[in-house]
C-alpha angles and dihedrals in degrees: 000000000000121000120240117261117283141171121242126218131173119218120218097196141006091261090049090051091051091048092050090047090051092049095046122085106224095355126166133199117235133187115153093358097214092125102035103038096059089052090050092050089054089044090236085126122035109180116182091210132029114206112200113216098167095103100043107133112249095012092105132049142078123248143157117235129172092345095310134101120235122195120186118232094238092055109122124234089245091056091050092048093049098044112128089198094055093045089055103043106019110013095170090075093055090042090055094048093054088056093060118107117296134309093280092054093044092050094055109020117093137212094237094049092051093049094046092049092045098193107197089236098045119124105218097064092064094050093044087057092048095053092041092236126191117224112216113214134181128198140154090291093053135251129346137169126221126191114234089239089063098035099068106066111157146321105343086337125127138160094267125113121221090249096051134087131210108235098183148295133268130197143155108259119242126187097195096076135101142180124221120188140184100204132201102243100225101043101020089225114146118267082183124354127178128188118191132186121185137188111212125184128168091357092302132110105244094180143334139202118203126185124195127200135171096035104080143013093292143355115289141176118254093224095168090061091045090054092045091057100046113108094002127121112276096243138126089247090059090048093050091051095045093047090065087072091060106117145121128208099236118038128188121246119192144133091294099053140352122240091251092053092048091050089055093046093050088066093043096050093041088058092047093049092048093048089051091050092048091051088059095045 
C-alpha cells in the first residue's frame, strides 16, 4: 500500500527535533525507518510530519566513558555489530546486532528506533535487560533516565511519551554474557531470544540477569532462573536445572510457533544463553 501524504523535516539537534515535534500536529520521529515505514505503508500509522533525526550530530556513535559504554540512539545495527570496542569489552551487544534482520536492515535500522518501537520479537530489548542498561530520554521537561527493566511495559508499549526522544543507552560492560536466538527464517525476528549475563566468582554464580524476547507481549526478565542460579556452583548441571524454571505467564502463538513450542524453546534457549555466558566468564 501507499502511505498517506506527509511533510518531511530534518532536525539539526535534539532540541530542534523536540521543537519540531512540539510544533507538528501528529508528527513522528524517523531515523532508519525500518519500524515506522512498514506501519505507514499499511496505514497503521499516518503521521502528518516526519522529523528526520538520523543526522543529528552526536546522536550516533559508541564510546567508553568513566567505565561505562554509551551508544547513541541513531547508531545503526551495522555499526553496533562491527564495533571493536563492544567486541572487546561487551561482545554480547555486537553478537545481538549481527542477528538483526539482513544487511539492508542492519545498514539503516537504528538502536533507538528499535527500542522505541519495542516489537515483541525484537532482539535489543532482551540484551538491554541482561546488561541492565539505562535509556537516556529527553523531552520538553528535560532529561531523564529509565532502566530497561522499567522501559518495556507491554505490546509496543514503552516508557516514552510522544513528545520525547531517546538519545542513547548507557551500561556497565560485561564480558560474561551471551545471546541465543531461535529466529524466524524469513524476517530473522526472534521466535524466542534469550540474553544472559552472569557474575561468577570462585566457581559460584554470584548473580545473573536474563532477558527474554519473542515469547510474550514484550521483553521481560526471567527472575525465577536468576534466583535459581544465585549461590550455586557455576556448572552446566546447575544451568540445566535452573533453566527448567524459565517461563512466562502469557506466551505468543502464531504462524511461526505455537505457545507450547515456545514454552519448550524458552527453556532450551535459556540454557544455551547461560552456557554461552559461562564460557566467557
